[in-house]
ROTIKE-746898 format. One record per residue (C-alpha): x, y, z; residue number from 1. Coordinates in steps of 0.02 Angstrom, whole numbers. Last residue first. Layout:
east->X	north->Y	up->Z	num->NUM
...
//
This chain:
east->-2188	north->-424	up->3641	num->271
east->-2048	north->-344	up->3542	num->270
east->-2083	north->-174	up->3467	num->269
east->-2084	north->-156	up->3278	num->268
east->-1936	north->-58	up->3202	num->267
east->-1953	north->124	up->3154	num->266
east->-1900	north->167	up->2971	num->265
east->-1725	north->243	up->2949	num->264
east->-1654	north->101	up->2845	num->263
east->-1814	north->91	up->2747	num->262
east->-1795	north->269	up->2679	num->261
east->-1961	north->304	up->2598	num->260
east->-1961	north->394	up->2429	num->259
east->-1989	north->578	up->2447	num->258
east->-2164	north->643	up->2403	num->257
east->-2171	north->753	up->2247	num->256
east->-2334	north->669	up->2198	num->255
east->-2305	north->628	up->2013	num->254
east->-2114	north->625	up->1992	num->253
east->-2077	north->541	up->2159	num->252
east->-1937	north->632	up->2246	num->251
east->-1766	north->553	up->2221	num->250
east->-1695	north->705	up->2129	num->249
east->-1724	north->815	up->2282	num->248
east->-1636	north->688	up->2392	num->247
east->-1489	north->687	up->2270	num->246
east->-1475	north->875	up->2284	num->245
east->-1477	north->863	up->2474	num->244
east->-1336	north->736	up->2478	num->243
east->-1254	north->707	up->2305	num->242
east->-1179	north->536	up->2337	num->241
east->-1285	north->412	up->2240	num->240
east->-1390	north->531	up->2133	num->239
east->-1243	north->645	up->2098	num->238
east->-1135	north->493	up->2063	num->237
east->-1265	north->427	up->1941	num->236
east->-1274	north->593	up->1850	num->235
east->-1085	north->598	up->1834	num->234
east->-1083	north->422	up->1763	num->233
east->-1217	north->466	up->1636	num->232
east->-1127	north->626	up->1586	num->231
east->-961	north->535	up->1570	num->230
east->-1038	north->400	up->1460	num->229
east->-1120	north->532	up->1350	num->228
east->-955	north->625	up->1330	num->227
east->-864	north->463	up->1286	num->226
east->-995	north->423	up->1153	num->225
east->-992	north->600	up->1084	num->224
east->-802	north->599	up->1063	num->223
east->-808	north->537	up->882	num->222
east->-928	north->676	up->837	num->221
east->-821	north->806	up->924	num->220
east->-665	north->748	up->831	num->219
east->-756	north->751	up->664	num->218
east->-818	north->928	up->695	num->217
east->-645	north->989	up->749	num->216
east->-566	north->918	up->591	num->215
east->-704	north->1002	up->489	num->214
east->-673	north->1170	up->572	num->213
east->-488	north->1158	up->534	num->212
east->-530	north->1114	up->353	num->211
east->-640	north->1269	up->340	num->210
east->-504	north->1382	up->411	num->209
east->-376	north->1299	up->296	num->208
east->-485	north->1343	up->147	num->207
east->-508	north->1523	up->203	num->206
east->-322	north->1546	up->230	num->205
east->-281	north->1470	up->60	num->204
east->-411	north->1578	up->-28	num->203
east->-342	north->1735	up->53	num->202
east->-163	north->1696	up->6	num->201
east->-216	north->1654	up->-172	num->200
east->-294	north->1826	up->-186	num->199
east->-480	north->1857	up->-201	num->198
east->-608	north->1926	up->-325	num->197
east->-587	north->1806	up->-470	num->196
east->-398	north->1826	up->-459	num->195
east->-322	north->1959	up->-350	num->194
east->-134	north->1969	up->-340	num->193
east->-47	north->1919	up->-178	num->192
east->-3	north->1743	up->-235	num->191
east->61	north->1799	up->-405	num->190
east->238	north->1846	up->-351	num->189
east->260	north->1678	up->-263	num->188
east->218	north->1575	up->-416	num->187
east->64	north->1464	up->-388	num->186
east->105	north->1279	up->-368	num->185
east->123	north->1309	up->-180	num->184
east->-63	north->1346	up->-165	num->183
east->-114	north->1185	up->-250	num->182
east->5	north->1091	up->-135	num->181
east->-74	north->1169	up->19	num->180
east->-252	north->1122	up->-30	num->179
east->-199	north->947	up->-83	num->178
east->-111	north->920	up->85	num->177
east->-271	north->959	up->184	num->176
east->-395	north->872	up->68	num->175
east->-301	north->709	up->42	num->174
east->-221	north->627	up->194	num->173
east->-310	north->720	up->334	num->172
east->-486	north->732	up->260	num->171
east->-483	north->570	up->159	num->170
east->-400	north->472	up->298	num->169
east->-525	north->546	up->422	num->168
east->-675	north->495	up->318	num->167
east->-609	north->319	up->295	num->166
east->-582	north->304	up->482	num->165
east->-756	north->368	up->520	num->164
east->-834	north->235	up->409	num->163
east->-749	north->98	up->513	num->162
east->-665	north->-35	up->405	num->161
east->-491	north->19	up->457	num->160
east->-531	north->-20	up->638	num->159
east->-554	north->110	up->774	num->158
east->-464	north->75	up->938	num->157
east->-376	north->242	up->946	num->156
east->-457	north->365	up->827	num->155
east->-516	north->481	up->966	num->154
east->-338	north->509	up->1027	num->153
east->-280	north->546	up->849	num->152
east->-415	north->679	up->831	num->151
east->-351	north->771	up->985	num->150
east->-174	north->771	up->916	num->149
east->-240	north->826	up->746	num->148
east->-326	north->974	up->828	num->147
east->-165	north->1034	up->909	num->146
east->-71	north->1023	up->744	num->145
east->-216	north->1103	up->651	num->144
east->-202	north->1256	up->761	num->143
east->-17	north->1275	up->718	num->142
east->-61	north->1258	up->533	num->141
east->-195	north->1392	up->558	num->140
east->-63	north->1512	up->626	num->139
east->46	north->1475	up->475	num->138
east->-102	north->1513	up->361	num->137
east->-120	north->1686	up->437	num->136
east->69	north->1713	up->418	num->135
east->77	north->1669	up->231	num->134
east->140	north->1494	up->187	num->133
east->315	north->1440	up->131	num->132
east->379	north->1418	up->310	num->131
east->234	north->1298	up->352	num->130
east->263	north->1166	up->218	num->129
east->390	north->1065	up->319	num->128
east->287	north->1080	up->477	num->127
east->135	north->1016	up->381	num->126
east->230	north->860	up->329	num->125
east->285	north->824	up->507	num->124
east->106	north->849	up->567	num->123
east->41	north->732	up->432	num->122
east->169	north->599	up->478	num->121
east->120	north->607	up->662	num->120
east->-67	north->598	up->625	num->119
east->-48	north->449	up->508	num->118
east->66	north->359	up->629	num->117
east->-59	north->380	up->771	num->116
east->-203	north->325	up->659	num->115
east->-116	north->165	up->598	num->114
east->-31	north->156	up->429	num->113
east->-59	north->255	up->270	num->112
east->-147	north->421	up->245	num->111
east->11	north->528	up->241	num->110
east->118	north->411	up->136	num->109
east->54	north->475	up->-33	num->108
east->106	north->652	up->17	num->107
east->285	north->599	up->41	num->106
east->351	north->596	up->217	num->105
east->478	north->722	up->285	num->104
east->617	north->615	up->356	num->103
east->651	north->631	up->541	num->102
east->838	north->653	up->562	num->101
east->952	north->502	up->582	num->100
east->1095	north->574	up->484	num->99
east->1206	north->729	up->492	num->98
east->1230	north->719	up->680	num->97
east->1267	north->532	up->663	num->96
east->1414	north->564	up->548	num->95
east->1482	north->712	up->646	num->94
east->1477	north->618	up->812	num->93
east->1561	north->466	up->735	num->92
east->1694	north->572	up->649	num->91
east->1736	north->659	up->813	num->90
east->1759	north->489	up->896	num->89
east->1865	north->430	up->748	num->88
east->1978	north->581	up->767	num->87
east->1997	north->553	up->954	num->86
east->2035	north->368	up->926	num->85
east->2164	north->412	up->793	num->84
east->2245	north->539	up->909	num->83
east->2259	north->404	up->1043	num->82
east->2339	north->285	up->918	num->81
east->2457	north->420	up->860	num->80
east->2517	north->446	up->1038	num->79
east->2542	north->263	up->1079	num->78
east->2424	north->117	up->1058	num->77
east->2489	north->17	up->1204	num->76
east->2570	north->-153	up->1227	num->75
east->2523	north->-233	up->1062	num->74
east->2384	north->-344	up->1129	num->73
east->2324	north->-235	up->1271	num->72
east->2324	north->-82	up->1160	num->71
east->2220	north->-171	up->1028	num->70
east->2096	north->-228	up->1161	num->69
east->2082	north->-51	up->1229	num->68
east->2062	north->26	up->1056	num->67
east->1924	north->-100	up->1014	num->66
east->1836	north->-63	up->1177	num->65
east->1850	north->123	up->1143	num->64
east->1780	north->107	up->968	num->63
east->1638	north->-8	up->1023	num->62
east->1589	north->115	up->1159	num->61
east->1593	north->259	up->1035	num->60
east->1482	north->164	up->912	num->59
east->1358	north->107	up->1046	num->58
east->1345	north->282	up->1122	num->57
east->1321	north->361	up->950	num->56
east->1185	north->235	up->906	num->55
east->1093	north->268	up->1069	num->54
east->1102	north->456	up->1045	num->53
east->1029	north->438	up->869	num->52
east->889	north->325	up->930	num->51
east->848	north->451	up->1066	num->50
east->841	north->589	up->936	num->49
east->727	north->489	up->820	num->48
east->611	north->448	up->964	num->47
east->606	north->631	up->1014	num->46
east->565	north->683	up->836	num->45
east->418	north->562	up->829	num->44
east->359	north->622	up->999	num->43
east->362	north->803	up->939	num->42
east->265	north->755	up->781	num->41
east->129	north->674	up->886	num->40
east->127	north->813	up->1016	num->39
east->84	north->946	up->889	num->38
east->148	north->1096	up->790	num->37
east->328	north->1059	up->831	num->36
east->475	north->1176	up->856	num->35
east->365	north->1328	up->829	num->34
east->410	north->1463	up->705	num->33
east->349	north->1637	up->749	num->32
east->211	north->1705	up->637	num->31
east->282	north->1810	up->498	num->30
east->330	north->1991	up->530	num->29
east->249	north->2142	up->451	num->28
east->358	north->2295	up->462	num->27
east->322	north->2424	up->593	num->26
east->199	north->2490	up->720	num->25
east->32	north->2409	up->682	num->24
east->-25	north->2572	up->604	num->23
east->125	north->2567	up->489	num->22
east->79	north->2393	up->431	num->21
east->-100	north->2445	up->395	num->20
east->-39	north->2593	up->293	num->19
east->80	north->2483	up->194	num->18
east->-60	north->2360	up->156	num->17
east->-174	north->2499	up->99	num->16
east->-37	north->2568	up->-13	num->15
east->-3	north->2396	up->-85	num->14
east->-188	north->2376	up->-128	num->13
east->-194	north->2549	up->-210	num->12
east->-38	north->2513	up->-311	num->11
east->-109	north->2345	up->-368	num->10
east->-276	north->2421	up->-415	num->9
east->-190	north->2558	up->-515	num->8
east->-79	north->2433	up->-603	num->7
east->-229	north->2326	up->-647	num->6
east->-321	north->2478	up->-717	num->5
east->-170	north->2528	up->-821	num->4
east->-157	north->2353	up->-892	num->3
east->-341	north->2359	up->-941	num->2
east->-317	north->2526	up->-1028	num->1
//
């Protein structure tokens, strides 16, 4: 009887999903894959690419110089020598194309190093997990990439002994990856089945939503000092250069009488 009830619930849930998909106009498609979810991971990939190009250029240059020296010594390298150089050039390109990629960090490495490195490694790790997640969670991963970039900017200049740094390392290096790893431990065919009232897909999406909000909260808290400084500076500039508005602000608080302008006061007559 219990098995029959589960089957009925599953069929009803699949029917609702199918109806929603048809209303949207076709099969459900996952969120489009982005090259990088944040600037930090994109910069890390760019550095790796530039390093690869540099190594290829050095290797090819060394090969050609070696071939030229050999040809000068023996009076030419001949047809087979040229073919050997071409083959070695192709081998160099193939070898470096297969290596030098950005390595996906281990989970234990995410909270290590300076803030910029921590953010970049976390974004690379999240990009590697993204294809295995449901579409709503993929969209949240993209949002986290942008938020982590903003958080990394606020962490510049903070020492490891700062309480905020410890909080960020725990949030970014533990809670976010732990949530995703717990989800990935669940077999794929069980992720859409309800357990304790919700599916694993739903719980993952809700958890990532909360973590995204927490990253935003920490970033805003760290930015409060800069926001206060900007507000004070803006207020000073309004007072100093604001014209009529500045004159209104310079009125005395009790009487409402403008402060005297000594530069415009009449000068005493000479005797």
